[in-house]
C-alpha positions as a printed NumPy array, in Angstrom:
array([[ -9.193,  49.349, -24.14 ],
       [-11.423,  50.039, -21.119],
       [-13.417,  46.863, -21.784],
       [-10.219,  44.852, -22.219],
       [ -8.687,  46.134, -18.971],
       [-11.874,  45.486, -16.992],
       [-12.046,  41.926, -18.34 ],
       [ -8.353,  41.403, -17.615],
       [ -8.556,  42.695, -14.038],
       [-11.719,  40.725, -13.245],
       [-10.127,  37.631, -14.757],
       [ -7.097,  38.008, -12.49 ],
       [ -9.317,  38.48 ,  -9.426],
       [-11.464,  35.423, -10.2  ],
       [ -8.304,  33.506, -11.084],
       [ -7.076,  33.949,  -7.504],
       [-10.128,  32.038,  -6.295],
       [ -9.57 ,  29.356,  -8.945],
       [ -5.973,  29.058,  -7.71 ],
       [ -7.242,  28.371,  -4.184],
       [ -9.466,  25.536,  -5.44 ],
       [ -6.652,  24.257,  -7.699],
       [ -4.469,  23.899,  -4.62 ],
       [ -6.749,  21.096,  -3.409],
       [ -6.323,  19.216,  -6.693],
       [ -2.545,  19.551,  -6.514],
       [ -2.185,  18.478,  -2.883],
       [ -4.011,  15.198,  -3.271],
       [ -2.192,  14.4  ,  -6.506],
       [  1.209,  15.245,  -4.995],
       [  0.657,  12.999,  -1.986],
       [ -1.086,  10.044,  -3.588],
       [ -0.819,  10.329,  -7.37 ],
       [ -4.635,  10.374,  -7.55 ],
       [ -6.704,  12.825,  -9.585],
       [ -9.526,  13.665,  -7.178],
       [-12.691,  13.956,  -9.276],
       [-14.754,  14.957,  -6.228],
       [-13.18 ,  18.43 ,  -5.99 ],
       [-16.284,  20.075,  -7.419],
       [-18.403,  18.645,  -4.626],
       [-15.843,  19.704,  -2.001],
       [-16.227,  23.229,  -3.361],
       [-20.004,  22.907,  -3.226],
       [-20.079,  21.688,   0.367],
       [-17.801,  24.513,   1.507],
       [-20.084,  27.105,  -0.09 ],
       [-23.197,  25.76 ,   1.651],
       [-21.471,  25.284,   5.012],
       [-20.242,  28.883,   4.98 ],
       [-23.726,  30.098,   4.03 ],
       [-25.262,  28.074,   6.867],
       [-22.896,  29.572,   9.446],
       [-23.563,  33.05 ,   8.043],
       [-27.33 ,  32.566,   8.272],
       [-26.883,  31.489,  11.909],
       [-25.606,  34.986,  12.663],
       [-21.836,  34.55 ,  12.362],
       [-19.782,  37.316,  10.715],
       [-18.514,  36.186,   7.335],
       [-14.908,  35.981,   8.521],
       [-15.906,  33.72 ,  11.421],
       [-18.075,  31.657,   9.063],
       [-15.018,  31.111,   6.828],
       [-12.882,  30.07 ,   9.821],
       [-15.627,  27.654,  10.92 ],
       [-15.712,  26.247,   7.391],
       [-11.969,  25.605,   7.633],
       [-12.534,  23.593,  10.825],
       [-15.376,  21.635,   9.215],
       [-13.081,  20.987,   6.231],
       [-10.443,  19.453,   8.512],
       [-13.006,  17.128,  10.084],
       [-14.601,  16.108,   6.768],
       [-11.217,  15.536,   5.144],
       [-10.133,  13.172,   7.907],
       [-13.459,  11.326,   7.846],
       [-13.429,  10.871,   4.058],
       [ -9.869,   9.589,   4.077],
       [-10.493,   7.196,   6.957],
       [-13.863,   5.861,   5.751],
       [-13.386,   5.666,   1.984],
       [ -9.682,   5.731,   1.163],
       [ -7.64 ,   4.354,   4.058],
       [ -8.019,   0.757,   2.905],
       [ -6.969,   1.681,  -0.635],
       [ -3.37 ,   2.608,   0.166],
       [ -1.206,   0.597,  -2.23 ],
       [ -4.102,  -0.219,  -4.571],
       [ -4.02 ,   0.726,  -8.286],
       [ -4.48 ,   4.433,  -8.946],
       [ -7.485,   3.829, -11.217],
       [ -9.319,   2.13 ,  -8.345],
       [ -8.86 ,   5.164,  -6.11 ],
       [ -9.935,   7.555,  -8.887],
       [-13.162,   5.602,  -9.375],
       [-13.787,   5.806,  -5.628],
       [-13.478,   9.608,  -5.832],
       [-16.138,   9.531,  -8.567],
       [-18.432,   7.665,  -6.172],
       [-17.624,  10.178,  -3.418],
       [-18.599,  13.026,  -5.743],
       [-22.043,  11.514,  -6.428],
       [-22.513,  10.804,  -2.719],
       [-21.71 ,  14.398,  -1.739],
       [-23.862,  15.871,  -4.493],
       [-26.848,  13.817,  -3.36 ],
       [-26.17 ,  14.789,   0.259],
       [-26.087,  18.489,  -0.634],
       [-29.355,  18.258,  -2.58 ],
       [-30.974,  16.396,   0.344],
       [-29.868,  18.925,   2.986],
       [-29.971,  22.265,   1.149],
       [-32.05 ,  21.596,  -1.959],
       [-31.297,  22.865,  -5.478],
       [-32.644,  26.442,  -5.394],
       [-30.172,  29.302,  -5.762],
       [-29.365,  30.955,  -2.429],
       [-27.446,  34.141,  -1.717],
       [-25.71 ,  35.695,   1.252],
       [-28.336,  37.97 ,   2.788],
       [-27.541,  40.655,   3.806],
       [-24.789,  41.026,   1.182],
       [-21.292,  40.757,   2.619],
       [-19.547,  43.151,   0.251],
       [-20.7  ,  46.606,  -0.955],
       [-22.46 ,  46.773,  -4.301],
       [-20.952,  50.108,  -5.389],
       [-17.967,  49.4  ,  -7.683],
       [-14.467,  50.626,  -6.883],
       [-13.031,  52.931,  -9.568],
       [ -9.311,  52.803, -10.359],
       [ -8.829,  55.219, -13.236],
       [-11.396,  54.213, -15.82 ],
       [-11.454,  50.6  , -14.597],
       [-14.313,  49.674, -12.276],
       [-13.912,  46.684,  -9.985],
       [-16.689,  45.011,  -8.031],
       [-15.784,  44.855,  -4.299],
       [-16.833,  41.182,  -4.13 ],
       [-14.174,  40.32 ,  -6.732],
       [-11.484,  42.399,  -5.017],
       [-12.038,  41.164,  -1.448],
       [-12.499,  37.574,  -2.557],
       [ -9.171,  37.782,  -4.387],
       [ -7.433,  39.244,  -1.319],
       [ -8.814,  36.529,   0.966],
       [ -7.849,  33.822,  -1.536],
       [ -4.28 ,  35.13 ,  -1.808],
       [ -3.94 ,  35.342,   1.998],
       [ -5.025,  31.707,   2.348],
       [ -2.695,  30.639,  -0.449],
       [  0.228,  32.323,   1.329],
       [ -0.741,  30.583,   4.571],
       [ -0.78 ,  27.182,   2.86 ],
       [  2.538,  27.828,   1.088],
       [  4.126,  28.831,   4.406],
       [  2.673,  25.691,   5.986],
       [  4.412,  23.468,   3.439],
       [  7.69 ,  25.355,   3.58 ],
       [  8.195,  25.982,   7.297],
       [  6.199,  23.467,   9.361],
       [  7.156,  19.922,  10.248],
       [  3.849,  18.524,   9.003],
       [  4.125,  20.381,   5.7  ],
       [  7.667,  19.121,   5.148],
       [  6.515,  15.588,   5.958],
       [  3.805,  15.864,   3.307],
       [  6.304,  17.068,   0.73 ],
       [  8.717,  14.265,   1.623],
       [  5.98 ,  11.68 ,   1.142],
       [  5.079,  13.209,  -2.208],
       [  8.702,  13.104,  -3.387],
       [  9.476,   9.549,  -2.246],
       [  6.908,   7.614,  -0.227],
       [  9.242,   4.685,   0.507],
       [ 12.004,   6.932,   1.84 ],
       [  9.504,   8.918,   3.904],
       [  8.12 ,   5.747,   5.472],
       [ 11.647,   4.63 ,   6.349],
       [ 12.071,   7.901,   8.276],
       [  8.96 ,   7.224,  10.346],
       [  6.505,   9.472,   8.483],
       [  2.969,   8.098,   8.574],
       [  1.425,   7.789,   5.125],
       [ -2.032,   7.622,   6.708],
       [ -1.453,  10.983,   8.387],
       [ -0.161,  12.554,   5.19 ],
       [ -3.14 ,  11.42 ,   3.13 ],
       [ -5.619,  12.548,   5.8  ],
       [ -3.887,  15.939,   6.011],
       [ -3.951,  16.287,   2.212],
       [ -7.688,  15.633,   2.08 ],
       [ -8.289,  18.031,   4.973],
       [ -6.393,  20.855,   3.28 ],
       [ -8.151,  20.056,  -0.006],
       [-11.511,  20.387,   1.763],
       [-10.371,  23.655,   3.336],
       [ -9.059,  25.294,   0.158],
       [-11.918,  24.093,  -2.056],
       [-14.516,  24.961,   0.59 ],
       [-13.367,  28.543,   1.019],
       [-13.056,  28.862,  -2.756],
       [-16.674,  27.717,  -3.06 ],
       [-17.799,  30.276,  -0.472],
       [-16.063,  33.076,  -2.378],
       [-17.517,  31.934,  -5.714],
       [-20.929,  31.776,  -4.032],
       [-20.622,  35.45 ,  -3.121],
       [-20.144,  36.292,  -6.783],
       [-22.808,  34.178,  -8.495],
       [-25.006,  32.861,  -5.688],
       [-24.95 ,  29.289,  -4.435],
       [-26.64 ,  26.365,  -6.149],
       [-25.647,  22.968,  -7.44 ],
       [-23.728,  24.564, -10.336],
       [-20.954,  25.649,  -7.938],
       [-19.801,  22.031,  -8.147],
       [-19.221,  22.467, -11.879],
       [-17.141,  25.575, -11.179],
       [-14.933,  23.325,  -9.055],
       [-14.315,  21.13 , -12.109],
       [-13.658,  24.226, -14.228],
       [-10.42 ,  24.565, -12.261],
       [ -9.012,  21.37 , -13.838],
       [ -7.496,  23.24 , -16.829],
       [ -5.676,  25.498, -14.359],
       [ -4.21 ,  22.455, -12.604],
       [ -3.108,  20.879, -15.878],
       [ -1.577,  24.141, -17.086],
       [  0.563,  24.631, -13.982],
       [  1.398,  20.965, -13.496],
       [ -0.497,  18.414, -11.437],
       [  2.125,  18.395,  -8.67 ],
       [  3.161,  22.055,  -8.6  ],
       [  1.769,  24.439,  -5.976],
       [  3.17 ,  27.578,  -7.719],
       [  1.769,  26.138, -10.934],
       [ -1.714,  25.972,  -9.372],
       [ -1.521,  29.681,  -8.558],
       [ -0.286,  30.721, -12.004],
       [ -2.672,  28.327, -13.763],
       [ -5.677,  29.606, -11.806],
       [ -4.961,  33.216, -12.741],
       [ -4.301,  32.362, -16.402],
       [ -7.549,  30.401, -16.707],
       [ -9.485,  33.178, -14.947],
       [ -8.157,  35.721, -17.444],
       [ -8.771,  33.416, -20.405],
       [-12.34 ,  32.74 , -19.284],
       [-13.202,  36.419, -18.825],
       [-11.642,  37.542, -22.1  ],
       [-13.382,  34.798, -24.065],
       [-16.683,  35.698, -22.409],
       [-16.202,  39.356, -23.31 ],
       [-15.171,  38.902, -26.934],
       [-16.604,  35.553, -28.047],
       [-20.017,  35.33 , -26.375],
       [-21.564,  37.624, -28.952],
       [-20.425,  35.282, -31.742],
       [-20.987,  31.955, -29.946],
       [-23.801,  32.476, -27.424],
       [-24.377,  29.745, -24.874],
       [-21.56 ,  29.785, -22.349],
       [-18.487,  29.712, -24.571],
       [-16.377,  31.056, -21.699],
       [-16.865,  27.765, -19.841],
       [-15.715,  25.758, -22.867],
       [-12.649,  27.755, -23.896],
       [-10.52 ,  26.712, -20.854],
       [-11.009,  23.026, -21.706],
       [-10.206,  23.634, -25.391],
       [ -7.068,  25.46 , -24.283],
       [ -6.191,  22.561, -21.966],
       [ -6.539,  20.011, -24.778],
       [ -4.294,  22.028, -27.123],
       [ -1.782,  22.8  , -24.362],
       [ -1.398,  19.109, -23.497],
       [ -0.27 ,  18.393, -27.057],
       [  2.859,  20.483, -26.458],
       [  3.421,  20.264, -22.671],
       [  1.934,  16.985, -21.375],
       [  3.257,  17.594, -17.838],
       [  2.262,  21.245, -17.563],
       [  4.584,  24.192, -17.005],
       [  6.133,  22.891, -13.775],
       [  4.96 ,  19.298, -13.587],
       [  7.394,  16.463, -12.927],
       [  8.332,  14.603, -16.098],
       [  8.499,  10.866, -15.608],
       [ 11.559,   9.34 , -17.261],
       [ 11.76 ,   5.566, -17.494],
       [ 15.069,   3.93 , -18.346],
       [ 15.073,   0.468, -19.827]])
């Protein structure tokens, strides 16, 4: 029971970080109908940018805030340089462009920072575990989860209460109607990419605190895809629930199945679950079902 509870709690804590990265997937899909296959590299860049600021002497909190600002700038640049001319083009064309962006960013990261594993030195969070009853929690998991949840609440409030957030939701619901009301599609897409950079970047920084930072952080960004599919590609609450569910599923499978199937089974189980889940709920738990009448 102790082992089960520890795996469950750690899965929930890691799932909060996955939910933050999943938010970036959902935002871009909601606004443009495009599955952004460069999310892993956005996560990777955020991790290295935060590490760079931290190594320059910034406190970790200030390094995270600086990463958010860099994410805004990079999101606008990517949308303007690569995607602005593709508004109105077939969705498959835009998806293939995101594949090219992912390779470009991965090569850029390897050129600037190399491929060796790097860690935050000195460590940001205490090493001594926190004991709650007979469950021991690593401080890096707990504080990363708290920071991820705070940012998720900030983003949810942004979409619910600000004019820009409402404009983005209106464009996602009906682009033609939003344009008729004077909402700029270019602004909405640039804002979506900026927020995606911000959420994925901070998620990458938090994941880097747990496992260290190397090129594999980009694959962790893609590991979030089952969470997005589970919740629904256009559902923000679904991204949060899906991230936590996948975090729990990954930790439990690693605890109980690794001894029978050594070799990283915990990274495979979420995708197996996604494939089976899609057979019964193709649009996810809260995804919009497309109904075509003939």
